[in-house]
N, CA, C, O and the ligand as a Tripos MOL2 file, in Angstrom:
@<TRIPOS>MOLECULE
protein
  309   307    78     0     0
PROTEIN
NO_CHARGES

@<TRIPOS>ATOM
      1 N          72.3420    8.3680    0.9290 N.3       1 MET1
      2 CA         72.7460    9.6980    1.4360 C.3       1 MET1
      3 C          73.8680    9.5560    2.4520 C.2       1 MET1
      4 O          73.7450    8.8150    3.4280 O.2       1 MET1
      5 N          74.9400   10.2540    2.2220 N.am      2 LEU2
      6 CA         76.0730   10.2010    3.1440 C.3       2 LEU2
      7 C          75.8190   11.1220    4.3240 C.2       2 LEU2
      8 O          75.4840   12.2940    4.1550 O.2       2 LEU2
      9 N          75.9820   10.5760    5.5190 N.am      3 GLN3
     10 CA         75.7500   11.3860    6.7090 C.3       3 GLN3
     11 C          77.0560   11.5520    7.4750 C.2       3 GLN3
     12 O          77.7520   10.5790    7.7630 O.2       3 GLN3
     13 N          77.3720   12.7840    7.7960 N.am      4 LEU4
     14 CA         78.5760   13.0650    8.5720 C.3       4 LEU4
     15 C          78.1600   13.5410    9.9550 C.2       4 LEU4
     16 O          77.9470   14.7330   10.1790 O.2       4 LEU4
     17 N          78.0520   12.6110   10.8610 N.am      5 GLY5
     18 CA         77.6680   12.9430   12.2230 C.3       5 GLY5
     19 C          78.8950   12.9930   13.1160 C.2       5 GLY5
     20 O          80.0270   12.9610   12.6350 O.2       5 GLY5
     21 N          78.6640   13.0700   14.4170 N.am      6 PRO6
     22 CA         79.7910   13.1160   15.3660 C.3       6 PRO6
     23 C          80.6570   11.8640   15.2970 C.2       6 PRO6
     24 O          81.8290   11.9040   15.6690 O.2       6 PRO6
     25 N          80.0920   10.7510   14.8250 N.am      7 ASP7
     26 CA         80.8430    9.5010   14.7750 C.3       7 ASP7
     27 C          81.5490    9.2910   13.4450 C.2       7 ASP7
     28 O          82.2190    8.2740   13.2620 O.2       7 ASP7
     29 N          81.4150   10.2270   12.5160 N.am      8 ALA8
     30 CA         82.0610   10.0750   11.2230 C.3       8 ALA8
     31 C          83.5770   10.1380   11.3920 C.2       8 ALA8
     32 O          84.0880   10.9150   12.1990 O.2       8 ALA8
     33 N          84.2880    9.3190   10.6270 N.am      9 PRO9
     34 CA         85.7560    9.3540   10.7280 C.3       9 PRO9
     35 C          86.3060   10.7090   10.3350 C.2       9 PRO9
     36 O          85.8700   11.3140    9.3550 O.2       9 PRO9
     37 N          87.2530   11.1690   11.0990 N.am     10 ARG10
     38 CA         87.8600   12.4830   10.8540 C.3      10 ARG10
     39 C          89.2240   12.3180   10.2060 C.2      10 ARG10
     40 O          89.8420   11.2570   10.2930 O.2      10 ARG10
     41 N          89.6740   13.3500    9.5710 N.am     11 GLY11
     42 CA         91.0370   13.3770    9.0720 C.3      11 GLY11
     43 C          91.1410   13.1110    7.5940 C.2      11 GLY11
     44 O          92.1650   13.4160    6.9820 O.2      11 GLY11
     45 N          90.1010   12.5470    7.0020 N.am     12 ARG12
     46 CA         90.1700   12.2590    5.5750 C.3      12 ARG12
     47 C          89.3050   13.2250    4.7630 C.2      12 ARG12
     48 O          89.3260   13.2180    3.5320 O.2      12 ARG12
     49 N          88.5500   14.0510    5.4750 N.am     13 LEU13
     50 CA         87.6860   14.9780    4.7630 C.3      13 LEU13
     51 C          88.5410   15.9320    3.9270 C.2      13 LEU13
     52 O          89.5200   16.4920    4.4200 O.2      13 LEU13
     53 N          88.1730   16.1060    2.6960 N.am     14 GLY14
     54 CA         88.9490   16.9850    1.8260 C.3      14 GLY14
     55 C          90.0840   16.2610    1.1440 C.2      14 GLY14
     56 O          90.7520   16.8410    0.2880 O.2      14 GLY14
     57 N          90.3250   15.0050    1.4970 N.am     15 SER15
     58 CA         91.3610   14.2220    0.8460 C.3      15 SER15
     59 C          90.6870   13.0960    0.0670 C.2      15 SER15
     60 O          90.5220   11.9870    0.5760 O.2      15 SER15
     61 N          90.3140   13.3820   -1.1280 N.am     16 VAL16
     62 CA         89.6020   12.4170   -1.9430 C.3      16 VAL16
     63 C          90.5810   11.7540   -2.9050 C.2      16 VAL16
     64 O          91.3480   12.4240   -3.5960 O.2      16 VAL16
     65 N          90.5380   10.4280   -2.9360 N.am     17 GLY17
     66 CA         91.4280    9.7490   -3.8690 C.3      17 GLY17
     67 C          91.5820    8.2980   -3.5040 C.2      17 GLY17
     68 O          91.6400    7.9470   -2.3250 O.2      17 GLY17
     69 N          91.6490    7.4540   -4.5080 N.am     18 ALA18
     70 CA         91.7550    6.0310   -4.2620 C.3      18 ALA18
     71 C          93.1120    5.6650   -3.6620 C.2      18 ALA18
     72 O          93.2600    4.6030   -3.0570 O.2      18 ALA18
     73 N          94.1130    6.5560   -3.8340 N.am     19 MET19
     74 CA         95.4560    6.2530   -3.3500 C.3      19 MET19
     75 C          95.7570    7.0250   -2.0680 C.2      19 MET19
     76 O          96.9020    7.4010   -1.8160 O.2      19 MET19
     77 N          94.7140    7.2610   -1.2520 N.am     20 ALA20
     78 CA         94.8920    8.0880   -0.0630 C.3      20 ALA20
     79 C          95.8830    7.4770    0.9180 C.2      20 ALA20
     80 O          96.4970    8.1950    1.7070 O.2      20 ALA20
     81 N          96.0440    6.1560    0.8750 N.am     21 ASP21
     82 CA         96.9470    5.5070    1.8160 C.3      21 ASP21
     83 C          98.3550    5.3590    1.2580 C.2      21 ASP21
     84 O          99.2120    4.7460    1.8940 O.2      21 ASP21
     85 N          98.5970    5.9060    0.0950 N.am     22 THR22
     86 CA         99.9020    5.7700   -0.5290 C.3      22 THR22
     87 C         100.6890    7.0600   -0.3880 C.2      22 THR22
     88 O         100.1660    8.1550   -0.5940 O.2      22 THR22
     89 N         101.9390    6.9110   -0.0350 N.am     23 ALA23
     90 CA        102.8180    8.0640    0.0830 C.3      23 ALA23
     91 C         103.9690    7.9240   -0.8980 C.2      23 ALA23
     92 O         104.2990    6.8230   -1.3390 O.2      23 ALA23
     93 N         104.5660    9.0370   -1.2280 N.am     24 CYS24
     94 CA        105.7370    9.0390   -2.0930 C.3      24 CYS24
     95 C         106.8390    8.1960   -1.4660 C.2      24 CYS24
     96 O         107.1440    8.3600   -0.2850 O.2      24 CYS24
     97 N         107.4350    7.3010   -2.2360 N.am     25 GLU25
     98 CA        108.4660    6.4100   -1.6900 C.3      25 GLU25
     99 C         109.8300    7.0790   -1.6620 C.2      25 GLU25
    100 O         110.7940    6.5200   -1.1380 O.2      25 GLU25
    101 N         109.9070    8.2680   -2.2220 N.am     26 SER26
    102 CA        111.1830    8.9810   -2.1990 C.3      26 SER26
    103 C         111.2660    9.9000   -0.9930 C.2      26 SER26
    104 O         112.2430    9.8590   -0.2450 O.2      26 SER26
    105 N         110.2350   10.7390   -0.7970 N.am     27 CYS27
    106 CA        110.2650   11.6970    0.3150 C.3      27 CYS27
    107 C         109.2730   11.3490    1.4100 C.2      27 CYS27
    108 O         109.3070   11.9460    2.4860 O.2      27 CYS27
    109 N         108.3610   10.3630    1.1450 N.am     28 GLY28
    110 CA        107.4220    9.9360    2.1570 C.3      28 GLY28
    111 C         106.2140   10.8290    2.3040 C.2      28 GLY28
    112 O         105.4220   10.6480    3.2290 O.2      28 GLY28
    113 N         106.0580   11.7720    1.4280 N.am     29 ASP29
    114 CA        104.9600   12.7090    1.5130 C.3      29 ASP29
    115 C         103.6790   12.0840    0.9710 C.2      29 ASP29
    116 O         103.6520   11.6680   -0.1870 O.2      29 ASP29
    117 N         102.6160   12.0040    1.7740 N.am     30 PRO30
    118 CA        101.3460   11.5170    1.2440 C.3      30 PRO30
    119 C         100.6920   12.5980    0.3980 C.2      30 PRO30
    120 O         100.4010   13.6870    0.8930 O.2      30 PRO30
    121 N         100.4640   12.3070   -0.8510 N.am     31 THR31
    122 CA         99.9990   13.3520   -1.7480 C.3      31 THR31
    123 C          99.3100   12.7550   -2.9560 C.2      31 THR31
    124 O          99.3900   11.5530   -3.2120 O.2      31 THR31
    125 N          98.6390   13.6080   -3.6840 N.am     32 ASP32
    126 CA         98.0620   13.1960   -4.9580 C.3      32 ASP32
    127 C          99.1360   13.2830   -6.0350 C.2      32 ASP32
    128 O         100.2260   13.8070   -5.8070 O.2      32 ASP32
    129 N          98.8090   12.7670   -7.1940 N.am     33 GLY33
    130 CA         99.7180   12.9090   -8.3250 C.3      33 GLY33
    131 C         100.8850   11.9570   -8.2940 C.2      33 GLY33
    132 O         101.9070   12.2070   -8.9340 O.2      33 GLY33
    133 N         100.7510   10.8520   -7.5510 N.am     34 LEU34
    134 CA        101.8380    9.8780   -7.5040 C.3      34 LEU34
    135 C         101.9100    9.0950   -8.8090 C.2      34 LEU34
    136 O         100.8960    8.8420   -9.4580 O.2      34 LEU34
    137 N         103.1280    8.7200   -9.1780 N.am     35 LEU35
    138 CA        103.3360    7.9760  -10.4110 C.3      35 LEU35
    139 C         104.4180    6.9260  -10.1950 C.2      35 LEU35
    140 O         105.4220    7.1760   -9.5270 O.2      35 LEU35
    141 N         104.1970    5.7360  -10.7760 N.am     36 ALA36
    142 CA        105.1900    4.6650  -10.6760 C.3      36 ALA36
    143 C         106.3520    4.9770  -11.6130 C.2      36 ALA36
    144 O         106.1560    5.2380  -12.8000 O.2      36 ALA36
    145 N         107.5460    4.9460  -11.0710 N.am     37 VAL37
    146 CA        108.7270    5.2820  -11.8720 C.3      37 VAL37
    147 C         109.8780    4.3360  -11.5300 C.2      37 VAL37
    148 O         109.8730    3.6640  -10.4990 O.2      37 VAL37
    149 N         110.8490    4.3070  -12.4190 N.am     38 HIS38
    150 CA        112.1320    3.6830  -12.1290 C.3      38 HIS38
    151 C         113.1200    4.7910  -11.7780 C.2      38 HIS38
    152 O         113.2660    5.7640  -12.5180 O.2      38 HIS38
    153 N         113.7880    4.6320  -10.6530 N.am     39 ARG39
    154 CA        114.8040    5.6050  -10.2770 C.3      39 ARG39
    155 C         116.0000    5.4810  -11.2130 C.2      39 ARG39
    156 O         116.3690    4.3810  -11.6250 O.2      39 ARG39
    157 N         116.5880    6.5960  -11.5350 N.am     40 ILE40
    158 CA        117.7720    6.6100  -12.3840 C.3      40 ILE40
    159 C         118.9150    7.2830  -11.6420 C.2      40 ILE40
    160 O         118.7710    8.3920  -11.1260 O.2      40 ILE40
    161 N         120.0480    6.5990  -11.5950 N.am     41 TYR41
    162 CA        121.2480    7.1770  -11.0270 C.3      41 TYR41
    163 C         122.1450    7.6750  -12.1470 C.2      41 TYR41
    164 O         122.3920    6.9650  -13.1220 O.2      41 TYR41
    165 N         122.6220    8.8790  -12.0040 N.am     42 ILE42
    166 CA        123.5430    9.4230  -12.9870 C.3      42 ILE42
    167 C         124.8780    9.6880  -12.2990 C.2      42 ILE42
    168 O         124.9660   10.4960  -11.3750 O.2      42 ILE42
    169 N         125.9100    8.9970  -12.7650 N.am     43 GLU43
    170 CA        127.2530    9.2000  -12.2420 C.3      43 GLU43
    171 C         127.9950   10.1230  -13.1960 C.2      43 GLU43
    172 O         128.0770    9.8700  -14.3980 O.2      43 GLU43
    173 N         128.5170   11.1680  -12.6470 N.am     44 ALA44
    174 CA        129.1970   12.1490  -13.4740 C.3      44 ALA44
    175 C         130.4230   11.5400  -14.1420 C.2      44 ALA44
    176 O         131.0560   10.6290  -13.6090 O.2      44 ALA44
    177 N         130.7320   12.0530  -15.2920 N.am     45 ALA45
    178 CA        131.9050   11.5830  -16.0090 C.3      45 ALA45
    179 C         133.1710   11.9740  -15.2710 C.2      45 ALA45
    180 O         133.2240   13.0040  -14.5980 O.2      45 ALA45
    181 N         134.1720   11.1510  -15.4050 N.am     46 THR46
    182 CA        135.4840   11.4660  -14.8580 C.3      46 THR46
    183 C         136.4810   11.4860  -16.0070 C.2      46 THR46
    184 O         136.1130   11.3010  -17.1670 O.2      46 THR46
    185 N         137.7170   11.7080  -15.6790 N.am     47 SER47
    186 CA        138.7460   11.7110  -16.7230 C.3      47 SER47
    187 C         138.9680   10.3080  -17.2730 C.2      47 SER47
    188 O         139.5630   10.1400  -18.3370 O.2      47 SER47
    189 N         138.4810    9.2850  -16.5340 N.am     48 GLU48
    190 CA        138.7210    7.9010  -16.9390 C.3      48 GLU48
    191 C         137.5680    7.2700  -17.6940 C.2      48 GLU48
    192 O         137.7610    6.3050  -18.4330 O.2      48 GLU48
    193 N         136.3670    7.8090  -17.5130 N.am     49 ARG49
    194 CA        135.2160    7.1960  -18.1880 C.3      49 ARG49
    195 C         134.1470    8.2510  -18.4280 C.2      49 ARG49
    196 O         134.1900    9.3540  -17.8820 O.2      49 ARG49
    197 N         133.1990    7.8760  -19.2530 N.am     50 GLU50
    198 CA        132.1050    8.7720  -19.5700 C.3      50 GLU50
    199 C         131.0170    8.7070  -18.5060 C.2      50 GLU50
    200 O         131.0370    7.8540  -17.6190 O.2      50 GLU50
    201 N         130.0760    9.6240  -18.6160 N.am     51 GLU51
    202 CA        128.9360    9.6230  -17.7090 C.3      51 GLU51
    203 C         128.2330    8.2690  -17.7540 C.2      51 GLU51
    204 O         128.0700    7.6770  -18.8210 O.2      51 GLU51
    205 N         127.8190    7.7870  -16.5820 N.am     52 ARG52
    206 CA        127.1670    6.4880  -16.5240 C.3      52 ARG52
    207 C         125.7450    6.6580  -15.9780 C.2      52 ARG52
    208 O         125.5400    7.3040  -14.9510 O.2      52 ARG52
    209 N         124.7840    6.0820  -16.6640 N.am     53 ILE53
    210 CA        123.3820    6.1870  -16.2500 C.3      53 ILE53
    211 C         122.8730    4.7940  -15.9230 C.2      53 ILE53
    212 O         122.9200    3.8900  -16.7570 O.2      53 ILE53
    213 N         122.3860    4.6310  -14.6980 N.am     54 THR54
    214 CA        121.8760    3.3370  -14.2450 C.3      54 THR54
    215 C         120.3970    3.4620  -13.9200 C.2      54 THR54
    216 O         120.0030    4.2980  -13.1070 O.2      54 THR54
    217 N         119.5840    2.6360  -14.5520 N.am     55 ARG55
    218 CA        118.1590    2.6210  -14.2480 C.3      55 ARG55
    219 C         117.8330    1.3990  -13.4110 C.2      55 ARG55
    220 O         118.1030    0.2680  -13.8170 O.2      55 ARG55
    221 N         117.2400    1.6310  -12.2220 N.am     56 LEU56
    222 CA        116.8870    0.5120  -11.3620 C.3      56 LEU56
    223 C         115.6480   -0.1960  -11.8920 C.2      56 LEU56
    224 O         114.7310    0.4400  -12.4130 O.2      56 LEU56
    225 N         115.6290   -1.5350  -11.7540 N.am     57 ASP57
    226 CA        114.4570   -2.3090  -12.1710 C.3      57 ASP57
    227 C         113.3010   -2.1320  -11.1900 C.2      57 ASP57
    228 O         112.1320   -2.2890  -11.5450 O.2      57 ASP57
    229 N         113.6510   -1.8060   -9.9620 N.am     58 GLU58
    230 CA        112.6210   -1.6530   -8.9330 C.3      58 GLU58
    231 C         111.7050   -0.4740   -9.2600 C.2      58 GLU58
    232 O         112.1640    0.5870   -9.6820 O.2      58 GLU58
    233 N         110.4090   -0.6770   -9.0590 N.am     59 VAL59
    234 CA        109.4310    0.3780   -9.3050 C.3      59 VAL59
    235 C         109.1140    1.0910   -7.9950 C.2      59 VAL59
    236 O         108.7680    0.4530   -7.0010 O.2      59 VAL59
    237 N         109.2340    2.4130   -8.0000 N.am     60 GLU60
    238 CA        108.8600    3.2180   -6.8480 C.3      60 GLU60
    239 C         107.7320    4.1580   -7.2450 C.2      60 GLU60
    240 O         107.5000    4.4100   -8.4270 O.2      60 GLU60
    241 N         107.0400    4.6690   -6.2410 N.am     61 VAL61
    242 CA        105.9470    5.6160   -6.4910 C.3      61 VAL61
    243 C         106.3860    6.9910   -5.9910 C.2      61 VAL61
    244 O         106.6780    7.1710   -4.8090 O.2      61 VAL61
    245 N         106.4260    7.9500   -6.9050 N.am     62 TRP62
    246 CA        106.9570    9.2700   -6.5710 C.3      62 TRP62
    247 C         105.9140   10.3480   -6.7450 C.2      62 TRP62
    248 O         105.0090   10.2320   -7.5720 O.2      62 TRP62
    249 N         106.0520   11.4090   -5.9470 N.am     63 CYS63
    250 CA        105.1830   12.5720   -6.0630 C.3      63 CYS63
    251 C         105.7320   13.5150   -7.1510 C.2      63 CYS63
    252 O         106.8030   13.2930   -7.7160 O.2      63 CYS63
    253 N         104.9600   14.5620   -7.4160 N.am     64 VAL64
    254 CA        105.3400   15.5000   -8.4680 C.3      64 VAL64
    255 C         106.6700   16.2180   -8.1690 C.2      64 VAL64
    256 O         107.5260   16.2890   -9.0500 O.2      64 VAL64
    257 N         106.8630   16.7500   -6.9540 N.am     65 PRO65
    258 CA        108.1360   17.4300   -6.6770 C.3      65 PRO65
    259 C         109.3530   16.5190   -6.8560 C.2      65 PRO65
    260 O         110.3770   16.9500   -7.3870 O.2      65 PRO65
    261 N         109.2470   15.2650   -6.4140 N.am     66 CYS66
    262 CA        110.3770   14.3560   -6.5610 C.3      66 CYS66
    263 C         110.6430   14.0750   -8.0380 C.2      66 CYS66
    264 O         111.7950   13.9530   -8.4540 O.2      66 CYS66
    265 N         109.5750   13.9720   -8.8250 N.am     67 ARG67
    266 CA        109.7600   13.7200  -10.2560 C.3      67 ARG67
    267 C         110.3280   14.9480  -10.9440 C.2      67 ARG67
    268 O         110.9150   14.8480  -12.0210 O.2      67 ARG67
    269 N         110.1540   16.1070  -10.3200 N.am     68 THR68
    270 CA        110.7250   17.3220  -10.8790 C.3      68 THR68
    271 C         112.2180   17.4110  -10.5760 C.2      68 THR68
    272 O         113.0060   17.8980  -11.3870 O.2      68 THR68
    273 N         112.5890   16.9260   -9.3800 N.am     69 ILE69
    274 CA        113.9560   17.1120   -8.9090 C.3      69 ILE69
    275 C         114.8780   15.9950   -9.3700 C.2      69 ILE69
    276 O         115.9930   16.2560   -9.8230 O.2      69 ILE69
    277 N         114.4210   14.7450   -9.2580 N.am     70 TYR70
    278 CA        115.3120   13.6070   -9.4440 C.3      70 TYR70
    279 C         115.1120   12.9330  -10.7970 C.2      70 TYR70
    280 O         113.9880   12.8710  -11.2950 O.2      70 TYR70
    281 N         116.1700   12.4360  -11.3870 N.am     71 PRO71
    282 CA        116.0420   11.7230  -12.6540 C.3      71 PRO71
    283 C         115.3050   10.4050  -12.4720 C.2      71 PRO71
    284 O         115.5050    9.6950  -11.4860 O.2      71 PRO71
    285 N         114.4540   10.0920  -13.4360 N.am     72 HIS72
    286 CA        113.6290    8.8990  -13.3370 C.3      72 HIS72
    287 C         113.0910    8.5520  -14.7130 C.2      72 HIS72
    288 O         113.2270    9.3220  -15.6640 O.2      72 HIS72
    289 N         112.4740    7.3750  -14.8020 N.am     73 GLN73
    290 CA        111.8080    6.9850  -16.0270 C.3      73 GLN73
    291 C         110.4470    6.4090  -15.6520 C.2      73 GLN73
    292 O         110.3750    5.5400  -14.7830 O.2      73 GLN73
    293 N         109.3670    6.8690  -16.2820 N.am     74 PRO74
    294 CA        108.0430    6.3160  -15.9630 C.3      74 PRO74
    295 C         108.0270    4.8020  -16.1500 C.2      74 PRO74
    296 O         108.5340    4.2820  -17.1440 O.2      74 PRO74
    297 N         107.4300    4.0940  -15.1700 N.am     75 ALA75
    298 CA        107.3520    2.6410  -15.2620 C.3      75 ALA75
    299 C         106.2450    2.2460  -16.2200 C.2      75 ALA75
    300 O         105.1260    2.7480  -16.1210 O.2      75 ALA75
    301 N         106.5390    1.3780  -17.1170 N.am     76 ALA76
    302 CA        105.5330    0.9020  -18.0830 C.3      76 ALA76
    303 C         104.5860   -0.0600  -17.3880 C.2      76 ALA76
    304 O         105.0210   -0.9950  -16.7150 O.2      76 ALA76
    305 N         103.3060    0.1710  -17.5510 N.am     77 GLY77
    306 CA        102.3200   -0.7020  -16.9410 C.3      77 GLY77
    307 C         102.2320   -0.4520  -15.4650 C.2      77 GLY77
    308 O         101.4460   -1.1000  -14.7740 O.2      77 GLY77
    309 ZN        108.2460   12.7810   -3.1030 Zn       78 ZN78
@<TRIPOS>BOND
     1     1     2 1
     2     2     3 1
     3     3     4 2
     4     3     5 am
     5     5     6 1
     6     6     7 1
     7     7     8 2
     8     7     9 am
     9     9    10 1
    10    10    11 1
    11    11    12 2
    12    11    13 am
    13    13    14 1
    14    14    15 1
    15    15    16 2
    16    15    17 am
    17    17    18 1
    18    18    19 1
    19    19    20 2
    20    19    21 am
    21    21    22 1
    22    22    23 1
    23    23    24 2
    24    23    25 am
    25    25    26 1
    26    26    27 1
    27    27    28 2
    28    27    29 am
    29    29    30 1
    30    30    31 1
    31    31    32 2
    32    31    33 am
    33    33    34 1
    34    34    35 1
    35    35    36 2
    36    35    37 am
    37    37    38 1
    38    38    39 1
    39    39    40 2
    40    39    41 am
    41    41    42 1
    42    42    43 1
    43    43    44 2
    44    43    45 am
    45    45    46 1
    46    46    47 1
    47    47    48 2
    48    47    49 am
    49    49    50 1
    50    50    51 1
    51    51    52 2
    52    51    53 am
    53    53    54 1
    54    54    55 1
    55    55    56 2
    56    55    57 am
    57    57    58 1
    58    58    59 1
    59    59    60 2
    60    59    61 am
    61    61    62 1
    62    62    63 1
    63    63    64 2
    64    63    65 am
    65    65    66 1
    66    66    67 1
    67    67    68 2
    68    67    69 am
    69    69    70 1
    70    70    71 1
    71    71    72 2
    72    71    73 am
    73    73    74 1
    74    74    75 1
    75    75    76 2
    76    75    77 am
    77    77    78 1
    78    78    79 1
    79    79    80 2
    80    79    81 am
    81    81    82 1
    82    82    83 1
    83    83    84 2
    84    83    85 am
    85    85    86 1
    86    86    87 1
    87    87    88 2
    88    87    89 am
    89    89    90 1
    90    90    91 1
    91    91    92 2
    92    91    93 am
    93    93    94 1
    94    94    95 1
    95    95    96 2
    96    95    97 am
    97    97    98 1
    98    98    99 1
    99    99   100 2
   100    99   101 am
   101   101   102 1
   102   102   103 1
   103   103   104 2
   104   103   105 am
   105   105   106 1
   106   106   107 1
   107   107   108 2
   108   107   109 am
   109   109   110 1
   110   110   111 1
   111   111   112 2
   112   111   113 am
   113   113   114 1
   114   114   115 1
   115   115   116 2
   116   115   117 am
   117   117   118 1
   118   118   119 1
   119   119   120 2
   120   119   121 am
   121   121   122 1
   122   122   123 1
   123   123   124 2
   124   123   125 am
   125   125   126 1
   126   126   127 1
   127   127   128 2
   128   127   129 am
   129   129   130 1
   130   130   131 1
   131   131   132 2
   132   131   133 am
   133   133   134 1
   134   134   135 1
   135   135   136 2
   136   135   137 am
   137   137   138 1
   138   138   139 1
   139   139   140 2
   140   139   141 am
   141   141   142 1
   142   142   143 1
   143   143   144 2
   144   143   145 am
   145   145   146 1
   146   146   147 1
   147   147   148 2
   148   147   149 am
   149   149   150 1
   150   150   151 1
   151   151   152 2
   152   151   153 am
   153   153   154 1
   154   154   155 1
   155   155   156 2
   156   155   157 am
   157   157   158 1
   158   158   159 1
   159   159   160 2
   160   159   161 am
   161   161   162 1
   162   162   163 1
   163   163   164 2
   164   163   165 am
   165   165   166 1
   166   166   167 1
   167   167   168 2
   168   167   169 am
   169   169   170 1
   170   170   171 1
   171   171   172 2
   172   171   173 am
   173   173   174 1
   174   174   175 1
   175   175   176 2
   176   175   177 am
   177   177   178 1
   178   178   179 1
   179   179   180 2
   180   179   181 am
   181   181   182 1
   182   182   183 1
   183   183   184 2
   184   183   185 am
   185   185   186 1
   186   186   187 1
   187   187   188 2
   188   187   189 am
   189   189   190 1
   190   190   191 1
   191   191   192 2
   192   191   193 am
   193   193   194 1
   194   194   195 1
   195   195   196 2
   196   195   197 am
   197   197   198 1
   198   198   199 1
   199   199   200 2
   200   199   201 am
   201   201   202 1
   202   202   203 1
   203   203   204 2
   204   203   205 am
   205   205   206 1
   206   206   207 1
   207   207   208 2
   208   207   209 am
   209   209   210 1
   210   210   211 1
   211   211   212 2
   212   211   213 am
   213   213   214 1
   214   214   215 1
   215   215   216 2
   216   215   217 am
   217   217   218 1
   218   218   219 1
   219   219   220 2
   220   219   221 am
   221   221   222 1
   222   222   223 1
   223   223   224 2
   224   223   225 am
   225   225   226 1
   226   226   227 1
   227   227   228 2
   228   227   229 am
   229   229   230 1
   230   230   231 1
   231   231   232 2
   232   231   233 am
   233   233   234 1
   234   234   235 1
   235   235   236 2
   236   235   237 am
   237   237   238 1
   238   238   239 1
   239   239   240 2
   240   239   241 am
   241   241   242 1
   242   242   243 1
   243   243   244 2
   244   243   245 am
   245   245   246 1
   246   246   247 1
   247   247   248 2
   248   247   249 am
   249   249   250 1
   250   250   251 1
   251   251   252 2
   252   251   253 am
   253   253   254 1
   254   254   255 1
   255   255   256 2
   256   255   257 am
   257   257   258 1
   258   258   259 1
   259   259   260 2
   260   259   261 am
   261   261   262 1
   262   262   263 1
   263   263   264 2
   264   263   265 am
   265   265   266 1
   266   266   267 1
   267   267   268 2
   268   267   269 am
   269   269   270 1
   270   270   271 1
   271   271   272 2
   272   271   273 am
   273   273   274 1
   274   274   275 1
   275   275   276 2
   276   275   277 am
   277   277   278 1
   278   278   279 1
   279   279   280 2
   280   279   281 am
   281   281   282 1
   282   282   283 1
   283   283   284 2
   284   283   285 am
   285   285   286 1
   286   286   287 1
   287   287   288 2
   288   287   289 am
   289   289   290 1
   290   290   291 1
   291   291   292 2
   292   291   293 am
   293   293   294 1
   294   294   295 1
   295   295   296 2
   296   295   297 am
   297   297   298 1
   298   298   299 1
   299   299   300 2
   300   299   301 am
   301   301   302 1
   302   302   303 1
   303   303   304 2
   304   303   305 am
   305   305   306 1
   306   306   307 1
   307   307   308 2
@<TRIPOS>SUBSTRUCTURE
     1 MET1         2 RESIDUE 1 A MET
     2 LEU2         6 RESIDUE 1 A LEU
     3 GLN3        10 RESIDUE 1 A GLN
     4 LEU4        14 RESIDUE 1 A LEU
     5 GLY5        18 RESIDUE 1 A GLY
     6 PRO6        22 RESIDUE 1 A PRO
     7 ASP7        26 RESIDUE 1 A ASP
     8 ALA8        30 RESIDUE 1 A ALA
     9 PRO9        34 RESIDUE 1 A PRO
    10 ARG10       38 RESIDUE 1 A ARG
    11 GLY11       42 RESIDUE 1 A GLY
    12 ARG12       46 RESIDUE 1 A ARG
    13 LEU13       50 RESIDUE 1 A LEU
    14 GLY14       54 RESIDUE 1 A GLY
    15 SER15       58 RESIDUE 1 A SER
    16 VAL16       62 RESIDUE 1 A VAL
    17 GLY17       66 RESIDUE 1 A GLY
    18 ALA18       70 RESIDUE 1 A ALA
    19 MET19       74 RESIDUE 1 A MET
    20 ALA20       78 RESIDUE 1 A ALA
    21 ASP21       82 RESIDUE 1 A ASP
    22 THR22       86 RESIDUE 1 A THR
    23 ALA23       90 RESIDUE 1 A ALA
    24 CYS24       94 RESIDUE 1 A CYS
    25 GLU25       98 RESIDUE 1 A GLU
    26 SER26      102 RESIDUE 1 A SER
    27 CYS27      106 RESIDUE 1 A CYS
    28 GLY28      110 RESIDUE 1 A GLY
    29 ASP29      114 RESIDUE 1 A ASP
    30 PRO30      118 RESIDUE 1 A PRO
    31 THR31      122 RESIDUE 1 A THR
    32 ASP32      126 RESIDUE 1 A ASP
    33 GLY33      130 RESIDUE 1 A GLY
    34 LEU34      134 RESIDUE 1 A LEU
    35 LEU35      138 RESIDUE 1 A LEU
    36 ALA36      142 RESIDUE 1 A ALA
    37 VAL37      146 RESIDUE 1 A VAL
    38 HIS38      150 RESIDUE 1 A HIS
    39 ARG39      154 RESIDUE 1 A ARG
    40 ILE40      158 RESIDUE 1 A ILE
    41 TYR41      162 RESIDUE 1 A TYR
    42 ILE42      166 RESIDUE 1 A ILE
    43 GLU43      170 RESIDUE 1 A GLU
    44 ALA44      174 RESIDUE 1 A ALA
    45 ALA45      178 RESIDUE 1 A ALA
    46 THR46      182 RESIDUE 1 A THR
    47 SER47      186 RESIDUE 1 A SER
    48 GLU48      190 RESIDUE 1 A GLU
    49 ARG49      194 RESIDUE 1 A ARG
    50 GLU50      198 RESIDUE 1 A GLU
    51 GLU51      202 RESIDUE 1 A GLU
    52 ARG52      206 RESIDUE 1 A ARG
    53 ILE53      210 RESIDUE 1 A ILE
    54 THR54      214 RESIDUE 1 A THR
    55 ARG55      218 RESIDUE 1 A ARG
    56 LEU56      222 RESIDUE 1 A LEU
    57 ASP57      226 RESIDUE 1 A ASP
    58 GLU58      230 RESIDUE 1 A GLU
    59 VAL59      234 RESIDUE 1 A VAL
    60 GLU60      238 RESIDUE 1 A GLU
    61 VAL61      242 RESIDUE 1 A VAL
    62 TRP62      246 RESIDUE 1 A TRP
    63 CYS63      250 RESIDUE 1 A CYS
    64 VAL64      254 RESIDUE 1 A VAL
    65 PRO65      258 RESIDUE 1 A PRO
    66 CYS66      262 RESIDUE 1 A CYS
    67 ARG67      266 RESIDUE 1 A ARG
    68 THR68      270 RESIDUE 1 A THR
    69 ILE69      274 RESIDUE 1 A ILE
    70 TYR70      278 RESIDUE 1 A TYR
    71 PRO71      282 RESIDUE 1 A PRO
    72 HIS72      286 RESIDUE 1 A HIS
    73 GLN73      290 RESIDUE 1 A GLN
    74 PRO74      294 RESIDUE 1 A PRO
    75 ALA75      298 RESIDUE 1 A ALA
    76 ALA76      302 RESIDUE 1 A ALA
    77 GLY77      306 RESIDUE 1 A GLY
    78 ZN78       309 GROUP 0 **** ****
């Protein structure tokens, strides 16, 4: 039986999740729904070359809003 007395740790109640100590690596927001992704940079085309897309090998953990706003690719595994 779990007992929440005066000595129970505060601040985590209502925040259930194995990744509670993990924050989004893009905006730093601690949140649920984090996903490992590769950041993608998109350089706009110019008169001299076509659009260039660069995918970083580094894996970052992003929240839902960041994955909505910024280009990325889900990290495999
Ligand atoms: Zn974020």
